[in-house]
MIPANU-350971 format. One record per residue (C-alpha): residue in three letters; y, z, x. Coordinates in Angstrom, 2 decimals, always signed. Layout:
+-------+---------+---------+---------+
| semar |      c2 |      c3 |      c1 |
+-------+---------+---------+---------+
|   ala |       Y |       Z |       X |
...
+-------+---------+---------+---------+
END
This chain:
+-------+---------+---------+---------+
| semar |      c2 |      c3 |      c1 |
+-------+---------+---------+---------+
|   met | +218.48 |  -51.54 | -127.58 |
|   glu | +215.60 |  -53.11 | -129.45 |
|   leu | +213.28 |  -51.98 | -126.64 |
|   phe | +214.36 |  -48.37 | -127.06 |
|   val | +213.80 |  -48.63 | -130.80 |
|   leu | +210.34 |  -50.05 | -130.24 |
|   val | +209.48 |  -47.34 | -127.73 |
|   gly | +210.76 |  -44.73 | -130.14 |
|   ile | +208.63 |  -46.14 | -132.93 |
|   leu | +205.56 |  -46.18 | -130.69 |
|   ile | +206.16 |  -42.59 | -129.62 |
|   ala | +206.60 |  -41.55 | -133.24 |
|   val | +203.39 |  -43.33 | -134.23 |
|   phe | +201.57 |  -41.77 | -131.30 |
|   ile | +202.78 |  -38.26 | -132.12 |
|   gly | +202.16 |  -38.75 | -135.84 |
|   glu | +198.64 |  -40.03 | -135.19 |
|   ile | +197.81 |  -37.03 | -132.99 |
|   ile | +199.18 |  -34.59 | -135.58 |
|   leu | +197.26 |  -36.38 | -138.34 |
|   tyr | +193.96 |  -36.15 | -136.45 |
|   arg | +194.58 |  -32.58 | -135.36 |
|   ile | +194.90 |  -31.58 | -138.99 |
|   his | +192.34 |  -33.82 | -140.67 |
|   ala | +189.81 |  -35.09 | -138.10 |
|   leu | +187.27 |  -32.34 | -138.84 |
|   glu | +187.92 |  -32.13 | -142.58 |
|   asn | +185.06 |  -33.11 | -144.91 |
|   leu | +182.83 |  -33.77 | -141.93 |
|   his | +179.23 |  -32.63 | -142.30 |
|   leu | +176.20 |  -32.55 | -140.01 |
|   lys | +172.62 |  -31.60 | -140.84 |
|   val | +169.67 |  -31.70 | -138.44 |
|   asp | +166.32 |  -31.20 | -140.10 |
|   phe | +162.61 |  -31.91 | -139.78 |
|   thr | +160.62 |  -34.15 | -142.08 |
|   lys | +158.32 |  -31.13 | -142.61 |
|   asn | +158.63 |  -27.43 | -141.87 |
|   val | +154.99 |  -26.75 | -140.99 |
|   ala | +153.15 |  -29.00 | -138.54 |
|   asn | +149.84 |  -28.93 | -136.72 |
|   phe | +149.56 |  -28.58 | -132.97 |
|   gly | +149.84 |  -32.03 | -131.37 |
|   glu | +151.18 |  -33.64 | -134.55 |
|   asp | +154.00 |  -36.19 | -134.49 |
|   ile | +156.99 |  -35.38 | -136.68 |
|   glu | +160.48 |  -36.80 | -137.16 |
|   leu | +163.75 |  -35.04 | -136.58 |
|   val | +166.46 |  -36.34 | -138.91 |
|   glu | +170.19 |  -36.35 | -138.10 |
|   ile | +172.49 |  -36.77 | -141.10 |
|   ala | +176.24 |  -37.01 | -140.47 |
|   glu | +178.78 |  -37.69 | -143.23 |
|   asn | +182.50 |  -38.47 | -143.11 |
|   lys | +183.76 |  -37.77 | -146.64 |
|   lys | +187.42 |  -38.71 | -146.20 |
|   arg | +189.68 |  -41.75 | -145.85 |
|   leu | +190.35 |  -41.11 | -142.17 |
|   pro | +188.07 |  -43.18 | -139.89 |
|   leu | +186.75 |  -41.68 | -136.68 |
|   pro | +186.73 |  -43.90 | -133.58 |
|   phe | +183.65 |  -42.12 | -132.33 |
|   ile | +181.67 |  -38.97 | -132.93 |
|   ile | +179.18 |  -37.27 | -130.65 |
|   leu | +176.36 |  -35.52 | -132.47 |
|   lys | +175.13 |  -32.60 | -130.38 |
|   phe | +172.27 |  -30.21 | -130.91 |
|   glu | +170.02 |  -27.86 | -128.98 |
|   cys | +166.33 |  -27.65 | -129.69 |
|   pro | +163.27 |  -26.03 | -128.08 |
|   arg | +161.75 |  -27.69 | -125.03 |
|   glu | +158.35 |  -27.55 | -126.72 |
|   leu | +159.39 |  -30.54 | -128.82 |
|   lys | +158.61 |  -33.65 | -126.80 |
|   phe | +160.86 |  -36.54 | -127.83 |
|   tyr | +159.44 |  -40.02 | -127.34 |
|   asp | +162.98 |  -41.26 | -126.70 |
|   met | +164.53 |  -39.04 | -124.02 |
|   asn | +167.76 |  -41.03 | -123.76 |
|   asn | +170.90 |  -38.88 | -124.03 |
|   thr | +168.75 |  -35.78 | -123.51 |
|   ser | +169.06 |  -33.12 | -120.81 |
|   thr | +166.76 |  -30.15 | -120.20 |
|   ser | +167.30 |  -26.54 | -119.14 |
|   asp | +166.36 |  -23.54 | -121.28 |
|   phe | +166.62 |  -25.91 | -124.26 |
|   leu | +166.70 |  -29.64 | -124.83 |
|   tyr | +170.31 |  -30.79 | -125.20 |
|   arg | +170.75 |  -34.07 | -127.01 |
|   glu | +173.92 |  -36.08 | -127.64 |
|   asp | +174.17 |  -39.25 | -129.73 |
|   met | +177.40 |  -41.26 | -130.00 |
|   leu | +178.44 |  -43.49 | -132.90 |
|   thr | +181.46 |  -44.68 | -134.86 |
|   met | +182.11 |  -43.50 | -138.42 |
|   lys | +184.22 |  -45.36 | -140.93 |
|   ala | +185.92 |  -43.72 | -143.87 |
|   phe | +183.48 |  -42.41 | -146.48 |
|   ser | +180.46 |  -43.31 | -144.40 |
|   lys | +177.07 |  -41.71 | -143.77 |
|   his | +174.87 |  -41.91 | -140.72 |
|   thr | +171.13 |  -41.14 | -140.64 |
|   arg | +168.99 |  -41.28 | -137.52 |
|   arg | +165.31 |  -40.43 | -137.15 |
|   ile | +163.94 |  -39.25 | -133.81 |
|   lys | +160.20 |  -39.04 | -133.28 |
|   ala | +158.82 |  -35.98 | -131.47 |
|   arg | +155.47 |  -34.35 | -130.75 |
|   cys | +154.67 |  -30.69 | -131.42 |
|   ser | +153.26 |  -29.62 | -128.06 |
|   lys | +153.13 |  -25.84 | -128.45 |
|   arg | +152.48 |  -23.23 | -131.13 |
|   gly | +155.53 |  -21.35 | -132.31 |
|   tyr | +158.45 |  -20.87 | -134.69 |
|   tyr | +161.44 |  -22.99 | -133.76 |
|   val | +165.05 |  -23.20 | -134.93 |
|   phe | +168.16 |  -25.09 | -133.78 |
|   pro | +170.44 |  -22.62 | -131.94 |
|   arg | +173.47 |  -24.90 | -132.30 |
|   val | +174.45 |  -28.22 | -133.85 |
|   gly | +177.92 |  -29.72 | -133.58 |
|   ile | +180.19 |  -32.75 | -133.67 |
|   thr | +182.87 |  -33.86 | -131.22 |
|   thr | +185.35 |  -36.54 | -132.22 |
|   ser | +188.75 |  -37.87 | -131.13 |
|   asp | +191.95 |  -39.48 | -132.32 |
|   leu | +192.39 |  -43.25 | -132.26 |
|   phe | +194.00 |  -43.24 | -128.83 |
|   leu | +191.25 |  -41.03 | -127.38 |
|   thr | +193.83 |  -38.57 | -126.07 |
|   glu | +192.40 |  -35.40 | -127.61 |
|   arg | +188.93 |  -34.23 | -128.59 |
|   phe | +188.08 |  -32.06 | -131.57 |
|   thr | +184.85 |  -30.09 | -131.79 |
|   met | +183.14 |  -28.21 | -134.59 |
|   asp | +179.82 |  -26.36 | -134.79 |
|   phe | +177.89 |  -26.32 | -138.05 |
|   pro | +175.51 |  -23.74 | -139.52 |
|   asn | +171.97 |  -25.03 | -139.56 |
|   asp | +169.04 |  -23.25 | -141.23 |
|   ser | +166.33 |  -25.76 | -140.32 |
|   tyr | +163.14 |  -24.43 | -138.81 |
|   leu | +159.76 |  -25.69 | -137.70 |
|   val | +156.45 |  -23.81 | -137.59 |
|   val | +153.85 |  -25.32 | -135.26 |
|   leu | +150.39 |  -23.95 | -136.07 |
|   pro | +147.94 |  -22.88 | -133.36 |
|   glu | +145.67 |  -25.43 | -131.78 |
|   ile | +142.31 |  -26.04 | -133.50 |
|   leu | +139.56 |  -25.74 | -130.91 |
|   asp | +136.38 |  -27.79 | -130.81 |
|   thr | +134.16 |  -25.90 | -128.40 |
|   asp | +130.57 |  -24.80 | -128.05 |
|   leu | +131.84 |  -21.23 | -128.23 |
|   met | +133.16 |  -21.78 | -131.75 |
|   arg | +129.84 |  -23.17 | -132.92 |
|   met | +128.07 |  -20.24 | -131.29 |
|   leu | +130.41 |  -17.71 | -132.93 |
|   thr | +129.93 |  -19.26 | -136.35 |
|   ser | +126.17 |  -19.23 | -135.89 |
|   ile | +126.17 |  -15.59 | -134.75 |
|   thr | +128.39 |  -14.54 | -137.64 |
|   leu | +126.29 |  -16.23 | -140.30 |
|   ser | +123.10 |  -14.86 | -138.75 |
|   glu | +124.43 |  -11.31 | -138.60 |
|   leu | +125.69 |  -11.36 | -142.16 |
|   gln | +122.52 |  -12.93 | -143.46 |
|   cys | +120.32 |  -10.40 | -141.69 |
|   arg | +122.30 |   -7.48 | -143.04 |
|   arg | +122.73 |   -8.76 | -146.57 |
|   thr | +120.45 |   -7.22 | -149.12 |
|   leu | +118.36 |   -9.56 | -151.21 |
|   leu | +119.20 |   -7.57 | -154.34 |
|   thr | +122.10 |   -8.50 | -156.57 |
|   asp | +124.20 |   -6.21 | -158.67 |
|   pro | +123.63 |   -7.10 | -162.35 |
|   phe | +126.76 |   -5.21 | -163.35 |
|   thr | +129.14 |   -7.07 | -161.05 |
|   leu | +130.09 |  -10.67 | -161.85 |
|   ala | +131.26 |  -12.73 | -158.89 |
|   gly | +132.01 |  -15.87 | -160.91 |
|   ile | +130.60 |  -18.78 | -162.89 |
|   arg | +129.01 |  -21.94 | -161.50 |
|   glu | +126.94 |  -24.91 | -162.63 |
|   tyr | +123.31 |  -24.35 | -163.61 |
|   gly | +120.69 |  -25.06 | -160.94 |
|   pro | +116.96 |  -25.76 | -161.34 |
|   asp | +116.07 |  -22.37 | -159.88 |
|   asp | +118.37 |  -20.34 | -162.14 |
|   pro | +116.72 |  -18.18 | -164.85 |
|   met | +117.60 |  -18.89 | -168.45 |
|   lys | +118.95 |  -15.37 | -168.94 |
|   ser | +121.78 |  -16.08 | -166.48 |
|   ile | +123.21 |  -18.93 | -168.59 |
|   asn | +126.73 |  -18.24 | -169.86 |
|   trp | +126.61 |  -19.95 | -173.25 |
|   lys | +130.31 |  -19.57 | -174.01 |
|   ala | +131.32 |  -21.22 | -170.73 |
|   ser | +128.67 |  -23.90 | -171.26 |
|   ala | +130.11 |  -24.73 | -174.66 |
|   lys | +133.61 |  -25.11 | -173.21 |
|   thr | +132.61 |  -27.33 | -170.32 |
|   gly | +129.85 |  -29.32 | -171.99 |
|   glu | +127.51 |  -28.48 | -169.10 |
|   leu | +125.18 |  -25.58 | -168.47 |
|   met | +127.00 |  -22.83 | -166.56 |
|   val | +125.46 |  -19.62 | -165.19 |
|   asn | +126.83 |  -16.22 | -164.26 |
|   gln | +126.85 |  -15.54 | -160.53 |
|   asn | +126.20 |  -11.91 | -159.69 |
|   ala | +127.75 |  -10.27 | -156.68 |
|   ser | +125.69 |   -8.98 | -153.82 |
|   thr | +125.32 |   -5.21 | -153.65 |
|   cys | +126.47 |   -5.49 | -150.03 |
|   ala | +129.39 |   -7.90 | -149.57 |
|   gln | +129.92 |   -8.11 | -145.81 |
|   lys | +133.21 |   -9.07 | -144.27 |
|   val | +134.44 |  -10.16 | -140.88 |
|   his | +137.14 |   -8.25 | -139.01 |
|   ile | +138.91 |  -10.05 | -136.16 |
|   phe | +140.86 |   -8.07 | -133.57 |
|   val | +143.02 |  -10.02 | -131.11 |
|   asn | +144.32 |   -8.16 | -128.07 |
|   leu | +147.52 |   -9.89 | -126.91 |
|   ser | +148.38 |   -7.37 | -124.22 |
|   tyr | +149.29 |   -8.96 | -120.88 |
|   tyr | +146.26 |   -9.50 | -118.69 |
|   asn | +148.00 |   -9.79 | -115.32 |
|   pro | +151.15 |   -8.44 | -113.60 |
|   lys | +152.93 |  -11.80 | -114.03 |
|   his | +152.79 |  -11.45 | -117.83 |
|   ser | +151.14 |  -14.85 | -118.14 |
|   val | +150.50 |  -16.05 | -121.67 |
|   ser | +148.21 |  -19.09 | -121.36 |
|   leu | +145.04 |  -17.11 | -122.10 |
|   leu | +146.85 |  -15.31 | -124.92 |
|   glu | +147.59 |  -18.73 | -126.45 |
|   lys | +143.89 |  -19.57 | -126.17 |
|   ser | +143.06 |  -16.29 | -127.90 |
|   ile | +145.35 |  -17.11 | -130.83 |
|   ser | +143.87 |  -20.62 | -131.10 |
|   leu | +140.35 |  -19.19 | -131.06 |
|   ala | +141.19 |  -16.68 | -133.78 |
|   tyr | +142.77 |  -19.39 | -135.95 |
|   thr | +139.85 |  -21.79 | -135.54 |
|   tyr | +137.40 |  -18.99 | -136.34 |
|   leu | +139.37 |  -18.09 | -139.48 |
|   arg | +139.12 |  -21.70 | -140.62 |
|   glu | +135.35 |  -21.70 | -140.12 |
|   leu | +134.98 |  -18.47 | -142.10 |
|   ala | +137.12 |  -19.83 | -144.94 |
|   glu | +135.01 |  -22.99 | -145.12 |
|   asn | +131.91 |  -20.83 | -145.45 |
|   gly | +133.50 |  -18.58 | -148.09 |
|   ile | +133.34 |  -15.48 | -145.89 |
|   pro | +136.15 |  -12.95 | -146.44 |
|   ala | +137.88 |  -11.92 | -143.25 |
|   ser | +140.74 |   -9.83 | -141.94 |
|   ile | +142.71 |  -10.27 | -138.74 |
|   tyr | +144.60 |   -7.70 | -136.71 |
|   thr | +146.73 |   -8.39 | -133.64 |
|   asn | +149.13 |   -6.34 | -131.58 |
|   gly | +151.44 |   -9.33 | -131.15 |
|   leu | +154.86 |   -9.10 | -132.78 |
|   asp | +156.33 |  -11.45 | -135.37 |
|   val | +159.30 |  -13.40 | -134.04 |
|   ile | +161.35 |  -12.56 | -137.17 |
|   thr | +160.19 |   -9.13 | -138.38 |
|   asp | +159.14 |   -7.59 | -135.04 |
|   ser | +156.08 |   -6.20 | -136.82 |
|   pro | +152.47 |   -6.58 | -135.63 |
|   ala | +150.80 |   -9.68 | -137.08 |
|   val | +148.17 |   -8.21 | -139.40 |
|   ser | +146.45 |   -9.61 | -142.49 |
|   glu | +144.00 |   -7.67 | -144.63 |
|   thr | +140.71 |   -8.97 | -146.00 |
|   asp | +140.85 |  -12.00 | -148.26 |
|   phe | +139.90 |  -15.65 | -148.23 |
|   gly | +140.95 |  -18.95 | -149.74 |
|   ser | +143.08 |  -21.91 | -148.72 |
|   ala | +146.38 |  -20.23 | -149.70 |
|   thr | +145.60 |  -17.18 | -147.59 |
|   leu | +144.46 |  -19.34 | -144.68 |
|   asp | +147.78 |  -21.20 | -144.71 |
|   glu | +149.69 |  -17.91 | -144.74 |
|   arg | +147.63 |  -16.60 | -141.83 |
|   ala | +148.13 |  -19.79 | -139.87 |
|   ile | +151.90 |  -19.33 | -140.18 |
|   met | +151.54 |  -15.65 | -139.29 |
|   leu | +149.72 |  -16.54 | -136.07 |
|   ala | +152.24 |  -19.30 | -135.30 |
|   arg | +155.10 |  -16.81 | -135.54 |
|   ile | +153.72 |  -14.42 | -132.93 |
|   asp | +156.24 |  -14.18 | -130.10 |
|   leu | +154.45 |  -13.61 | -126.80 |
|   lys | +157.77 |  -12.93 | -125.08 |
|   lys | +158.02 |   -9.66 | -126.98 |
|   thr | +156.08 |   -6.74 | -125.51 |
|   pro | +153.11 |   -6.11 | -127.84 |
|   val | +152.32 |   -2.69 | -129.26 |
|   pro | +149.45 |   -0.88 | -127.50 |
|   phe | +146.22 |   -2.48 | -128.67 |
|   glu | +144.54 |   +0.93 | -128.97 |
|   glu | +146.93 |   +1.77 | -131.81 |
|   ile | +146.01 |   -1.33 | -133.81 |
|   phe | +142.28 |   -1.04 | -133.09 |
|   gly | +142.12 |   +2.67 | -133.89 |
|   lys | +144.09 |   +2.23 | -137.12 |
|   tyr | +142.14 |   -0.66 | -138.62 |
|   ile | +138.58 |   -0.34 | -137.29 |
|   thr | +138.06 |   +2.40 | -139.86 |
|   ser | +138.43 |   -0.19 | -142.63 |
|   ala | +135.30 |   -2.01 | -141.41 |
|   asp | +131.97 |   -1.01 | -142.94 |
|   arg | +128.92 |   -0.53 | -140.75 |
|   asp | +127.39 |   -3.83 | -141.87 |
|   asp | +130.58 |   -5.86 | -141.34 |
|   phe | +130.86 |   -8.24 | -138.40 |
|   val | +133.59 |   -7.22 | -135.94 |
|   leu | +134.92 |   -9.72 | -133.39 |
|   leu | +137.24 |   -8.71 | -130.57 |
|   ile | +139.12 |  -11.42 | -128.66 |
|   ser | +140.70 |  -10.05 | -125.50 |
|   pro | +141.51 |  -11.69 | -122.16 |
|   gln | +142.52 |   -8.27 | -120.89 |
|   phe | +139.38 |   -6.52 | -119.64 |
|   asn | +140.54 |   -3.51 | -117.66 |
|   gly | +142.52 |   -1.66 | -120.29 |
|   ser | +141.81 |   +1.70 | -121.87 |
|   phe | +140.65 |   -0.10 | -125.02 |
|   arg | +137.19 |   -0.32 | -123.41 |
|   thr | +136.57 |   +3.34 | -124.30 |
|   his | +137.53 |   +2.68 | -127.92 |
|   leu | +135.30 |   -0.38 | -127.93 |
|   val | +132.23 |   +1.56 | -126.80 |
|   ser | +132.87 |   +4.22 | -129.44 |
|   ala | +133.30 |   +1.60 | -132.16 |
|   lys | +130.07 |   -0.13 | -131.15 |
|   ala | +128.06 |   +2.92 | -132.23 |
|   gly | +129.40 |   +2.66 | -135.79 |
|   his | +129.46 |   -1.15 | -135.94 |
|   pro | +126.29 |   -2.58 | -134.36 |
|   ser | +127.42 |   -6.21 | -134.84 |
|   leu | +130.65 |   -5.77 | -132.83 |
|   his | +131.11 |   -8.62 | -130.35 |
|   trp | +133.69 |   -9.11 | -127.58 |
|   val | +134.85 |  -12.56 | -126.43 |
|   met | +136.88 |  -12.62 | -123.21 |
|   pro | +138.90 |  -15.83 | -122.59 |
|   cys | +139.26 |  -16.28 | -118.83 |
|   tyr | +139.37 |  -18.74 | -115.93 |
|   arg | +136.55 |  -19.54 | -113.58 |
|   ile | +138.15 |  -17.43 | -110.86 |
|   thr | +138.63 |  -14.42 | -113.17 |
|   pro | +136.43 |  -11.47 | -112.14 |
|   asp | +133.69 |  -10.54 | -114.57 |
|   ala | +134.40 |   -7.69 | -116.97 |
|   asp | +131.16 |   -5.84 | -116.09 |
|   pro | +130.72 |   -4.52 | -119.63 |
|   glu | +129.25 |   -1.08 | -120.30 |
|   pro | +125.53 |   -0.93 | -121.16 |
|   glu | +126.43 |   -0.51 | -124.83 |
|   leu | +128.32 |   -3.83 | -124.74 |
|   glu | +126.08 |   -5.78 | -122.38 |
|   tyr | +124.53 |   -7.90 | -125.11 |
|   ser | +127.70 |   -7.99 | -127.22 |
|   tyr | +129.96 |   -9.65 | -124.69 |
|   thr | +130.75 |  -13.34 | -124.13 |
|   arg | +132.75 |  -14.66 | -121.18 |
|   trp | +134.61 |  -17.79 | -122.29 |
|   glu | +135.87 |  -19.82 | -119.35 |
|   val | +138.70 |  -22.28 | -119.98 |
|   leu | +140.24 |  -24.89 | -117.73 |
|   gly | +143.33 |  -24.13 | -115.71 |
|   asn | +144.83 |  -21.22 | -113.85 |
|   asp | +147.91 |  -18.98 | -114.03 |
+-------+---------+---------+---------+
END
């Protein structure tokens, strides 16, 4: 008799425990997966932070933290990680009542892009491990990996050409009616240029800086149309990196620039375009804009972008076209634009085995073939 009573009690406890965990196991359970920073440089190491909280009296014998993340994040610790279209990671631990778990996982940003977590979730069980309970959690974390910064002879050549072109075309006259700003007095500055009010405020001699009567700009066009039937993107990535590195050089030299691409933003589906401006804030915004270009989306025809925005460039502005595609109809537009913009220059990223573009006579001395390592 006592045995039957004991068995009955055990069955009641077992059933009660299962009912209790069915109702309350996933209550007040929270999971957040985030990055230590939302914007990172190409090749930079960052940390991914898992934070799980059990805010109730009921202990959990184990929980499995699960999340999916892009394969472009290279974890240094690949334990509990599987790979397919995404990286799938599972970490198991025990959580007491009213406990919090934090784990940091180091990863390297190996590719430009905008990344989110498609799914994060928790799986747990009752004390007897007879049933499992699963819950997915909303997660708004994101990571922007900026384009790679290139250190090549081509970049030094482009910077030199740009500065030379702008210097040659810049008039030596200044506009006395247009004030570009105020700076410290130099030994070669005339006394009439001293701004006495600003000098009194700063305690140092300050002079008015007049604007040039011809303020040249740089206009960068990036053609991200597919350059082969396989829709390869490696040379398109190089084109984006080149444009970003060039923008940084221009910003360091105080040269205003605009950038126009036919690549689509991963969020807005609009072409990535930024009008003329310069400064560190604008450079950061443009870096994020270039990082968010989704090369899986079919770009708009480059002729539309080029035809729409080339009209905003003055004759004395420097125009740079970056295009690995060399057999498109844009060549006709390029030749026409060259007549109105003598400084226009075309850089073609390619591989050693890529055929030469054979530029038209009008472009023969305004064309640079940039060979990179690798192959598609």
